[in-house]
C-alpha positions as CSV (number, residue, x, y, z in Angstrom):
1,X,13.9,-240.8,40.6
2,X,10.2,-239.3,38.4
3,X,7.3,-240.5,41.4
4,X,9.9,-238.9,44.1
5,X,10.0,-235.2,42.3
6,X,6.2,-236.1,42.0
7,X,5.8,-236.4,44.9
8,X,8.0,-232.9,46.2
9,X,5.8,-231.2,43.4
10,X,2.5,-232.3,44.1
11,X,2.9,-231.2,47.5
12,X,4.0,-227.9,46.7
13,X,1.2,-227.2,44.7
14,X,-1.5,-228.6,46.8
15,X,-0.1,-226.1,49.3
16,X,-0.2,-223.3,47.2
17,X,-3.5,-224.1,45.7
18,X,-4.8,-224.1,49.2
19,X,-3.4,-221.1,50.3
20,X,-4.8,-219.3,47.1
21,X,-7.9,-220.4,48.3
22,X,-7.4,-219.4,51.8
23,X,-6.3,-216.3,50.8
24,X,-9.2,-215.8,48.6
25,X,-12.4,-216.5,51.4
26,X,-9.7,-214.6,53.7
27,X,-10.0,-211.3,51.3
28,X,-13.8,-211.4,50.0
29,X,-15.0,-212.1,53.7
30,X,-12.8,-209.3,55.2
31,X,-13.5,-206.4,53.2
32,X,-9.4,-207.4,52.5
33,X,-7.1,-205.6,55.4
34,X,-3.6,-206.0,55.3
35,X,-2.2,-205.8,58.3
36,X,-5.0,-208.9,58.9
37,X,-3.5,-212.8,59.2
38,X,-5.6,-214.0,56.8
39,X,-2.1,-212.4,54.0
40,X,0.1,-214.4,55.9
41,X,1.8,-211.6,55.8
42,X,4.4,-210.1,58.3
43,X,4.9,-206.6,57.8
44,X,8.4,-205.2,58.2
45,X,8.8,-202.2,60.2
46,X,10.1,-199.7,57.3
47,X,12.0,-196.7,59.2
48,X,9.7,-194.4,57.0
49,X,6.9,-195.3,58.7
50,X,6.9,-194.2,62.6
51,X,9.7,-192.1,62.0
52,X,9.6,-188.0,59.8
53,X,12.6,-188.7,57.8
54,X,13.9,-192.1,56.0
55,X,17.2,-194.6,57.6
56,X,19.3,-192.2,57.9
57,X,21.4,-194.9,56.0
58,X,19.5,-195.5,53.2
59,X,20.9,-191.3,51.6
60,X,17.0,-191.9,50.9
61,X,16.0,-188.3,51.8
62,X,14.0,-185.8,50.0
63,X,16.3,-183.4,47.3
64,X,15.8,-180.5,44.9
65,X,14.7,-181.4,41.6
66,X,18.4,-180.7,39.2
67,X,17.7,-179.2,36.1
68,X,17.6,-181.6,33.2
69,X,19.8,-182.6,30.7
70,X,18.5,-184.5,28.3
71,X,15.4,-186.2,28.3
72,X,12.5,-185.8,30.8
73,X,9.8,-187.6,31.8
74,X,6.8,-184.9,31.8
75,X,4.7,-186.4,34.4
76,X,0.9,-186.0,34.0
77,X,1.7,-183.2,37.2
78,X,2.8,-181.4,34.2
79,X,0.7,-182.4,31.6
80,X,-2.5,-182.0,32.4
81,X,-4.4,-178.4,31.2
82,X,-4.1,-176.9,28.1
83,X,-3.6,-180.2,27.0
84,X,-4.8,-180.3,23.7
85,X,-3.6,-176.0,22.4
86,X,-0.1,-178.1,23.4
87,X,-1.3,-181.1,21.2
88,X,-1.4,-179.2,18.8
89,X,1.6,-176.7,19.6
90,X,3.3,-179.7,20.7
91,X,2.8,-181.8,16.4
92,X,3.5,-177.7,14.6
93,X,6.6,-178.0,16.1
94,X,8.0,-182.0,16.7
95,X,7.5,-183.2,12.8
96,X,7.5,-187.5,13.7
97,X,11.0,-187.9,14.2
98,X,12.1,-191.2,12.9
99,X,11.9,-194.6,14.7
100,X,15.1,-195.0,16.8
101,X,15.7,-198.2,19.1
102,X,17.5,-199.7,21.9
103,X,19.6,-202.7,22.4
104,X,20.7,-203.7,26.1
105,X,23.2,-206.9,26.1
106,X,22.1,-210.5,26.4
107,X,23.5,-212.4,28.9
108,X,24.5,-215.7,28.5
109,X,23.3,-218.2,30.3
110,X,24.7,-219.3,34.2
111,X,24.3,-222.3,34.3
112,X,22.5,-225.2,32.7
113,X,18.7,-226.4,33.5
114,X,17.0,-229.2,32.1
115,X,14.3,-227.9,30.8
116,X,12.0,-230.0,32.5
117,X,13.5,-229.2,36.3
118,X,12.9,-225.5,34.5
119,X,9.4,-226.3,33.7
120,X,8.3,-227.8,37.1
121,X,10.2,-224.2,38.6
122,X,7.5,-222.7,36.8
123,X,5.0,-224.1,36.6
124,X,4.8,-223.7,40.9
125,X,5.8,-219.9,40.1
126,X,3.3,-219.6,38.2
127,X,0.7,-220.7,41.1
128,X,2.6,-218.3,43.6
129,X,1.6,-216.0,40.4
130,X,-1.8,-216.6,39.8
131,X,-3.3,-215.4,43.2
132,X,-1.3,-213.2,42.8
133,X,-2.9,-211.5,40.0
134,X,-6.5,-212.6,41.7
135,X,-5.9,-210.9,45.1
136,X,-4.8,-208.1,43.4
137,X,-7.9,-207.6,41.8
138,X,-10.0,-208.0,44.8
139,X,-7.7,-205.8,46.6
140,X,-8.9,-203.4,43.2
141,X,-12.5,-203.7,43.8
142,X,-12.3,-203.3,47.6
143,X,-10.0,-200.8,48.1
144,X,-12.8,-197.9,48.4
145,X,-13.4,-199.6,52.2
146,X,-9.3,-199.9,52.1
147,X,-8.3,-196.1,54.3
148,X,-5.0,-195.1,52.7
149,X,-7.2,-195.1,49.7
150,X,-9.1,-192.6,50.5
151,X,-6.5,-190.8,48.5
152,X,-7.3,-192.0,45.3
153,X,-10.1,-189.4,45.0
154,X,-6.8,-186.6,44.3
155,X,-5.0,-189.2,42.0
156,X,-4.8,-187.1,39.1
157,X,-5.9,-188.5,35.8
158,X,-3.9,-189.8,33.8
159,X,-3.3,-187.0,30.7
160,X,-2.8,-188.1,27.2
161,X,0.3,-187.4,25.5
162,X,1.4,-185.9,22.5
163,X,1.7,-187.7,19.1
164,X,5.5,-189.2,18.2
165,X,6.8,-191.9,16.0
166,X,10.2,-193.1,18.2
167,X,10.4,-196.1,18.4
168,X,12.8,-197.5,21.6
169,X,13.9,-201.5,21.9
170,X,15.7,-203.3,24.2
171,X,16.8,-207.3,24.2
172,X,15.2,-208.8,26.6
173,X,16.7,-212.4,28.4
174,X,14.7,-215.7,29.0
175,X,14.8,-216.4,32.3
176,X,15.7,-219.9,32.0
177,X,19.4,-219.8,33.0
178,X,17.8,-218.4,36.9
179,X,15.2,-221.7,36.4
180,X,13.2,-219.4,35.5
181,X,10.0,-219.3,33.3
182,X,10.3,-215.1,33.3
183,X,11.9,-212.6,30.8
184,X,14.0,-209.9,31.7
185,X,15.7,-207.0,30.9
186,X,18.4,-205.5,31.2
187,X,18.6,-201.6,32.4
188,X,21.0,-199.2,33.0
189,X,19.9,-196.8,36.3
190,X,21.3,-193.4,37.5
191,X,24.3,-191.2,37.3
192,X,26.8,-192.7,36.8
193,X,24.7,-195.6,35.4
194,X,24.5,-199.1,36.5
195,X,23.4,-202.6,34.8
196,X,19.9,-203.6,37.0
197,X,18.4,-207.1,35.2
198,X,15.1,-206.5,35.6
199,X,11.8,-208.8,35.5
200,X,9.5,-207.8,33.1
201,X,5.8,-207.9,33.3
202,X,2.9,-206.9,32.3
203,X,0.6,-207.7,35.5
204,X,1.8,-204.8,37.7
205,X,3.5,-201.6,36.8
206,X,5.4,-200.5,39.8
207,X,9.3,-200.5,39.2
208,X,11.7,-201.3,41.5
209,X,14.7,-202.3,42.5
210,X,16.6,-203.8,45.7
211,X,18.2,-200.5,47.1
212,X,21.3,-200.4,49.6
213,X,20.3,-201.1,53.2
214,X,19.4,-204.1,52.0
215,X,17.0,-205.1,55.4
216,X,15.5,-208.3,53.9
217,X,16.2,-209.0,50.0
218,X,16.0,-211.4,48.2
219,X,19.1,-213.0,46.3
220,X,20.2,-211.8,43.4
221,X,22.9,-211.4,40.6
222,X,25.3,-208.4,41.4
223,X,25.2,-205.6,43.7
224,X,22.8,-203.9,44.7
225,X,21.6,-199.8,43.9
226,X,23.0,-197.7,46.3
227,X,21.0,-194.5,45.9
228,X,24.6,-192.6,47.2
229,X,26.3,-193.6,44.1
230,X,23.9,-191.8,42.2
231,X,24.1,-188.0,41.4
232,X,20.8,-187.8,39.8
233,X,19.0,-189.8,42.8
234,X,15.9,-188.1,44.1
235,X,13.3,-189.0,46.7
236,X,9.7,-188.1,46.2
237,X,8.4,-186.3,49.9
238,X,5.0,-187.5,51.6
239,X,4.0,-183.9,50.6
240,X,4.2,-184.4,47.2
241,X,1.1,-185.6,44.5
242,X,3.0,-188.4,42.7
243,X,2.7,-189.7,46.5
244,X,-0.9,-190.2,45.9
245,X,0.0,-193.1,43.2
246,X,1.3,-195.3,45.1
247,X,-0.5,-197.9,48.8
248,X,1.6,-196.4,51.8
249,X,0.8,-199.8,54.6
250,X,-2.0,-199.3,57.5
251,X,-2.2,-197.0,59.2
252,X,-0.9,-194.3,57.0
253,X,1.0,-192.0,58.9
254,X,1.3,-188.3,59.1
255,X,3.1,-186.6,56.4
256,X,4.8,-184.3,59.3
257,X,8.0,-182.6,56.9
258,X,8.8,-181.3,53.5
259,X,11.6,-183.6,53.8
260,X,10.0,-186.7,54.5
261,X,9.6,-189.4,52.8
262,X,7.3,-191.2,50.4
263,X,7.1,-194.4,51.8
264,X,5.9,-196.9,49.4
265,X,4.4,-200.9,50.1
266,X,3.8,-203.0,47.0
267,X,2.0,-206.6,47.7
268,X,1.9,-209.2,45.2
269,X,-0.6,-211.1,46.8
270,X,1.7,-214.2,47.4
271,X,4.3,-214.3,50.3
272,X,6.3,-211.7,47.1
273,X,6.4,-207.8,48.4
274,X,8.0,-204.5,47.8
275,X,8.5,-201.7,49.9
276,X,10.9,-198.6,50.0
277,X,11.0,-195.4,49.4
278,X,9.5,-193.6,46.1
279,X,12.0,-192.1,44.0
280,X,12.9,-190.8,41.2
281,X,16.2,-191.3,38.6
282,X,17.5,-191.2,35.4
283,X,17.6,-194.2,33.3
284,X,19.5,-194.4,30.5
285,X,18.9,-197.1,27.3
286,X,21.2,-197.5,24.3
287,X,19.8,-196.2,20.8
288,X,20.4,-197.9,18.1
289,X,19.4,-195.1,15.1
290,X,17.4,-196.5,11.6
291,X,21.2,-195.3,9.5
292,X,22.8,-198.3,12.2
293,X,24.6,-195.9,14.2
294,X,24.1,-196.4,18.3
295,X,24.2,-193.8,21.1
296,X,22.8,-192.8,24.4
297,X,19.7,-191.9,25.7
298,X,19.5,-190.5,29.6
299,X,15.7,-191.0,30.3
300,X,15.4,-188.2,34.0
301,X,13.3,-188.9,36.4
302,X,12.0,-191.8,36.4
303,X,9.5,-192.9,39.0
304,X,10.8,-195.7,40.7
305,X,10.8,-198.0,44.4
306,X,14.1,-197.6,46.3
307,X,12.8,-201.1,48.2
308,X,14.8,-202.4,51.1
309,X,12.4,-204.7,51.4
310,X,11.3,-207.5,49.5
311,X,10.4,-210.5,49.3
312,X,9.1,-213.3,46.9
313,X,10.4,-215.8,44.0
314,X,11.9,-213.5,41.5
315,X,15.5,-215.6,40.2
316,X,18.2,-213.7,40.4
317,X,16.4,-210.0,39.6
318,X,17.1,-206.9,40.6
319,X,14.0,-206.1,40.6
320,X,10.8,-205.4,38.7
321,X,10.0,-203.7,35.5
322,X,5.9,-203.5,35.1
323,X,4.4,-202.3,31.7
324,X,0.6,-202.2,33.5
325,X,-1.7,-200.0,32.1
326,X,-1.9,-198.3,35.6
327,X,0.3,-195.0,35.1
328,X,2.9,-196.0,38.0
329,X,5.0,-198.9,34.9
330,X,7.5,-198.1,33.0
331,X,5.4,-198.4,29.2
332,X,3.2,-195.5,31.1
333,X,5.6,-192.9,31.7
334,X,7.8,-193.2,28.9
335,X,3.7,-192.0,26.7
336,X,4.7,-188.5,26.9
337,X,8.7,-189.9,25.0
338,X,6.9,-192.2,22.1
339,X,3.4,-192.7,22.5
340,X,0.6,-194.8,23.7
341,X,1.8,-198.2,22.4
342,X,4.7,-201.3,22.8
343,X,5.2,-204.3,21.7
344,X,7.8,-207.1,22.0
345,X,8.8,-210.2,20.0
346,X,9.9,-212.8,22.6
347,X,11.8,-215.3,21.0
348,X,11.9,-219.0,22.5
349,X,12.9,-219.9,26.0
350,X,15.5,-223.1,25.3
351,X,17.0,-220.6,22.7
352,X,20.4,-220.0,22.1
353,X,21.8,-216.7,24.6
354,X,23.3,-215.8,21.0
355,X,19.4,-214.8,20.3
356,X,17.6,-212.5,22.2
357,X,13.5,-211.8,22.2
358,X,13.1,-207.6,21.7
359,X,11.0,-204.8,23.0
360,X,9.8,-201.8,21.6
361,X,8.5,-198.9,23.2
362,X,6.9,-196.4,20.2
363,X,4.7,-197.9,16.9
364,X,7.1,-200.0,14.9
365,X,6.1,-199.3,11.7
366,X,7.1,-202.8,10.1
367,X,5.2,-204.6,12.6
368,X,2.3,-202.1,11.3
369,X,3.0,-203.4,8.1
370,X,3.0,-207.0,9.0
371,X,1.0,-209.1,6.2
372,X,-0.7,-211.2,9.0
373,X,-0.8,-208.8,12.1
374,X,-4.5,-208.7,13.7
375,X,-6.0,-206.9,16.4
376,X,-8.3,-207.6,18.8
377,X,-10.4,-205.4,21.8
378,X,-8.3,-205.0,24.8
379,X,-11.9,-204.6,27.3
380,X,-12.2,-203.7,31.0
381,X,-10.1,-201.1,32.7
382,X,-10.2,-198.3,34.6
383,X,-13.6,-198.7,34.6
384,X,-13.4,-202.2,36.5
385,X,-10.9,-200.7,38.3
386,X,-8.5,-203.2,36.7
387,X,-6.2,-200.5,35.8
388,X,-3.4,-203.1,35.9
389,X,-4.2,-205.5,34.1
390,X,-4.8,-205.6,30.2
391,X,-7.9,-208.0,29.1
392,X,-8.9,-210.0,26.2
393,X,-12.3,-211.5,25.7
394,X,-12.4,-214.8,24.3
395,X,-15.5,-216.0,22.5
396,X,-14.8,-219.7,21.7
397,X,-11.5,-221.5,21.0
398,X,-10.4,-224.1,18.3
399,X,-8.7,-227.5,18.8
400,X,-7.9,-229.9,15.7
401,X,-10.6,-227.7,13.3
402,X,-13.6,-228.7,15.7
403,X,-14.7,-225.2,17.8
404,X,-15.2,-227.0,21.2
405,X,-18.2,-227.1,23.5
406,X,-17.2,-224.1,25.8
407,X,-19.2,-222.3,27.5
408,X,-19.3,-219.1,26.3
409,X,-19.4,-217.4,30.1
410,X,-16.5,-219.1,31.5
411,X,-14.7,-216.7,29.7
412,X,-16.2,-212.5,30.9
413,X,-15.7,-210.9,32.5
414,X,-17.7,-209.9,35.4
415,X,-18.3,-206.0,36.2
416,X,-17.1,-207.6,40.2
417,X,-13.5,-208.0,38.5
418,X,-14.3,-211.7,38.4
419,X,-12.6,-214.4,35.5
420,X,-11.8,-213.0,32.3
421,X,-8.3,-213.1,29.7
422,X,-5.6,-211.5,30.4
423,X,-2.2,-212.1,28.7
424,X,1.1,-211.6,30.7
425,X,4.7,-211.4,30.7
426,X,5.4,-212.7,33.7
427,X,3.1,-216.5,33.9
428,X,5.4,-218.8,31.7
429,X,2.6,-221.2,31.0
430,X,-1.1,-220.3,29.5
431,X,-4.3,-221.2,31.9
432,X,-7.8,-221.6,31.2
433,X,-10.8,-222.1,33.9
434,X,-12.5,-224.6,34.4
435,X,-14.5,-226.1,32.6
436,X,-12.5,-224.5,29.1
437,X,-9.1,-226.6,30.7
438,X,-10.7,-229.9,30.6
439,X,-13.2,-229.6,28.1
440,X,-9.2,-228.7,25.8
441,X,-7.2,-231.5,27.4
442,X,-9.8,-233.8,26.8
443,X,-10.2,-232.7,23.4
444,X,-6.5,-233.4,23.2
445,X,-6.4,-237.7,24.7
446,X,-9.4,-238.1,22.1
447,X,-7.8,-236.6,18.5
448,X,-3.6,-238.2,19.6
449,X,-4.2,-241.9,19.6
450,X,-1.0,-242.5,17.3
451,X,1.5,-241.6,20.2
452,X,2.0,-243.7,23.7
453,X,0.9,-241.2,26.6
454,X,2.7,-241.0,30.4
455,X,0.2,-241.4,33.2
456,X,1.9,-241.5,35.5
457,X,4.3,-238.0,34.8
458,X,3.9,-235.2,37.1
459,X,1.5,-231.4,36.0
460,X,0.7,-231.8,32.5
461,X,-1.6,-233.5,31.3
462,X,-1.3,-234.9,28.6
463,X,2.5,-236.5,27.6
464,X,3.3,-238.8,24.7
465,X,6.5,-240.3,24.1
466,X,7.3,-239.0,20.8
467,X,11.0,-241.2,20.6
468,X,12.3,-241.5,17.6
469,X,9.7,-239.4,15.8
470,X,11.1,-237.2,13.7
471,X,8.0,-234.6,12.8
472,X,5.5,-234.5,15.6
473,X,1.5,-233.9,14.1
474,X,-0.5,-232.8,16.7
475,X,-4.0,-231.2,16.6
476,X,-3.6,-227.2,15.3
477,X,-5.3,-224.8,18.4
478,X,-6.2,-221.8,18.1
479,X,-8.8,-218.9,20.0
480,X,-11.3,-216.9,18.6
481,X,-12.3,-214.0,19.9
482,X,-15.3,-211.9,20.7
483,X,-15.1,-209.9,18.2
484,X,-13.8,-212.5,15.7
485,X,-9.7,-211.8,15.6
486,X,-8.6,-215.5,15.6
487,X,-5.2,-216.2,16.3
488,X,-3.9,-219.8,16.0
489,X,-0.7,-220.7,17.0
490,X,2.2,-222.8,15.9
491,X,2.1,-226.4,18.0
492,X,5.6,-225.6,20.0
493,X,3.2,-223.2,21.9
494,X,0.8,-225.6,23.1
495,X,2.5,-228.2,22.8
496,X,6.5,-228.0,25.3
497,X,8.9,-231.0,24.6
498,X,11.1,-232.0,27.2
499,X,14.9,-233.0,26.3
500,X,16.1,-235.5,26.5
501,X,13.1,-237.3,27.9
502,X,11.7,-236.7,23.5
503,X,8.8,-236.7,25.4
504,X,5.5,-233.6,24.3
505,X,3.2,-232.5,26.9
506,X,0.6,-230.0,26.2
507,X,1.3,-226.7,27.7
508,X,-2.2,-225.5,29.3
509,X,-2.9,-226.3,33.0
510,X,-6.5,-225.0,34.8
511,X,-7.2,-222.3,37.0
512,X,-10.7,-222.7,39.4
513,X,-14.3,-221.7,37.7
514,X,-14.9,-217.8,37.8
515,X,-10.9,-217.3,38.2
516,X,-9.1,-215.5,35.0
517,X,-7.4,-216.9,32.4
518,X,-4.2,-216.3,30.8
519,X,-2.3,-217.0,27.4
520,X,1.5,-216.8,29.4
521,X,4.7,-216.2,27.2
522,X,4.9,-219.6,26.2
523,X,2.0,-219.3,24.2
524,X,3.3,-216.2,22.9
525,X,7.0,-216.6,22.0
526,X,7.6,-216.3,17.9
527,X,4.8,-213.2,17.8
528,X,5.1,-210.0,17.5
529,X,2.9,-209.3,20.6
530,X,2.0,-205.3,20.2
531,X,0.4,-203.3,23.0
532,X,-1.8,-200.0,21.7
533,X,-3.7,-198.3,24.8
534,X,-4.6,-195.4,22.9
535,X,-6.5,-197.6,20.9
536,X,-7.6,-199.8,23.1
537,X,-6.4,-203.4,21.1
538,X,-3.5,-206.2,21.1
539,X,-1.2,-206.8,17.6
540,X,0.3,-210.3,17.2
541,X,1.7,-211.3,13.8
542,X,3.6,-214.8,13.7
543,X,7.3,-213.7,13.6
544,X,10.6,-215.3,13.5
545,X,11.8,-213.2,17.1
546,X,15.3,-214.4,16.2
547,X,16.0,-212.4,13.0
548,X,14.0,-209.7,13.9
């Protein structure tokens, strides 16, 4: 059984790697033409691309703004002038608020999926995602040669927000019950609010939901979002400056009418993509105050994609919630309310569904007082056209107390956007560029001699038979960053145990030389991870996230 499954997995992996290498070469050589056959994507025939208005069935027509009766997201257009004067005024009028948290429902597992099968599927998806991230970096690097990106010079600059101590907290759900290695977040969208489960992704910016009419959509749990059912839905016109924040398919269509919608196309680099109308909507969150009281809060005018054509491996989700560094992400849009930081604490992905992970927007005072909180600098960023990703600078890796002899340039991020290391919630395992991965793997092979090795186990290596072992004894593992910070991991974050086979495997894989390295969500489990974009730093503190 294992042998047949191994052959199947290897065929899938070979196809993914073949596609990745071919696509990368085509993109580098062609200057990335999104309509070329190199991408392997057939563009959908979106009615907005060839007509003045969107489909009449979608109700995605431009509407006048409604007066805000709840929290209004301060857009960059509204906030970019007289920033310093406004900041001083706001700080004096609005004293720092007490922290607030919101909790959303943690859905129970809908099906029983063995850990082994889940890891196989997650790994397969990871490899496609790595190609996705690499391709999007290449697209960023070459975007000046793309006709539709010429408007970016007019893009409003991201304004700095006021100082707030408010805090917003949600619960996250492991994607294991969906056959996924991702984490899901429950959100309530529209008026009246309706529930949707979205994939949490620090590697992308656009928030989007599968929407009626869904002409080409993947299977999801629950109904699609329908703009007709929400009185707070508002389309963004193609004349609106915010339309410049999204990419439209090539060739760009002329904007002829005030009522013409703003079509968007967001390509993830592999077969995953979303196409639809750029719009505004109200997101409702469930808050818990420091005193324990519960209250409902509505955030108006959140920019999101009303997706009518959506393809990819999204495992039952209704869409995606972007937490990248760009202005479109959910975290960036909440900066005017909760400041420039967010954090999450991921429980073990196989934990009982009664325990939940936490996502927090705003400053978490308890985390900042954590005795073992460490920080490392975020590197790269907008100067390298890499505004979406959170890069960190690795200097060396320690295994079993030994600093491994990995060439330091292996970890460097070039000015062209090649290489480097990102921390990513949407990738399951951790991936290290060659030759780093082979050196790390060999170090564990050399140091672990007391457990039988499983030579024919697919994908992950090394793997060991630990049947009858009550207490595992495996070498330590840690990452040393360029600024001196050290991230030491518990063994369960870098070795994965597969039940009921009593097998443990190194939860890492390799990427080609000069490709990016990725610290995935499996290695982040039971750490409170802080993204502080104002101070350009990443924080991490060991935490029992189930008790947080």
